[in-house]
N, C-alpha and C positions, 0 to 999 in steps of 0.2 A: 693361739692368741687368748690372752686373759680376757675374761667377761665377768663382770661383777654388777649384778643388777638388784638395787636397793628398791625396797617398797615398804609401806606401812606408816610413812608420815602423815602429818595432818595438824589439825588445830584443836587444842584442848584448853581446858581452864586449869588453873593452878590446882594442883592435887590430882589431877587426872593420870591416866596411863596410856601408853602407846607400846606396841611391839613392832620393832623394825626387822625386816627380813633381808637377807642378801644371798642370792642365788649365785653360785660360782661355777664357772666352766672355763675350760681351755688351758688348765694346768694341773699339776699334780696336786689336787686339794688336800689330800691327807698329809703331804709332805711339807706343807708350807704353815705359815701362820697367817690368820685373818683376823681382822678386827674393824673398829669403828673410830673415826675421828670425826670432829665437827668443826664448823667455821661459821661464826655469826658475822654480819656486816661490820667492816672496820676493825675486826679482831683477828688475832693470830689463830692459826689452825690449833686445834687442841685434841691430843689423844684422848679417847674414852676408855676403850677396852679392846683387849686382844685375847685370842684363844688359839690353841694348837688343836686342830680338828681331831688328830690322832689319839691323843690322851685326854683332852678335854681340860687340861691346864689353862689357867686364864690369868690375866692381869687387868686390873681396872684402876681407873683414876680415883684419887682420894676424894675429888670433888663430888662423885656420883656414887661411891661404893655402897652407901646404905640405901640406894634407891634403884640402881641399874643392876641388871644381871645380863651376862652374855653367855650364850649357849650354842650348841650345833647339833644338827641331825645330819649325820654322815650319809645316810640312805638317800638324802635329798640334795646333797653338797650344799648345804644352806647353814647360815649362822644367823643368830637372833640377837637383838639387844631389847631386853624387856625393861621399860622405863616406867618406874612408879613414882608417885608423889611429885610430879613434874612442876618445876618453877619456871618463872618467866625468864631466868638466866639460863635455862635449858635450851631457848629458842635459837635455832641454828639450822644450817643445811648439815645433815648427816651422811657421810660417806662412808662406804665399806671399802676396805683395801686389803692388799696383800703385803706381807712384811717377811724379809728373810728370817728364817727360824731363829738364828742367833740373836736376832734383834727384837725378838717378840715382846719382851718386857720393856726394853729401852723406847719402844715406839710410843709408849703412853707419855713419857716425858719429851721425846723427840719424834714428833709426828712426822718429820721428813723421812723417817724410815720407811714409810708406805711407799711402794714402788708403783703400784697401779690401783686405780680405784674407779668406782662406778660414777653414774651421773648425780648422784646424791639425792636425798629425799628431804623435804622441808618439814621442820617441826616447829610449830609456833604455840607458845603457852601464853595465855592472857591471864591477867590478874583480876 
């Protein structure tokens, strides 16, 4: 059973930083693609970043590429999303999910490719 547990959300002011963590279990972590998507109230789901744990290759949305970084620690079956220079428009619930490997890059534009996800963690950025 796939389990994805996000943590690290919170409230910050514009320009602040947060690091989200996602601990994965219940599937072949190294054989999959993992990543983050977000959803704000009244808005469509938005793909943020994905990564292949085995190789470290990653994809990231143009809207955050200069501010966010995705990484992984395979010894902990955990991926991270480092978010710097946060803006109010980054406020959303952030979800960690897994993606079939062949859709790892596509999931940024098509977040429906995420198959399973955790409970989400709230990020609120105030101006």
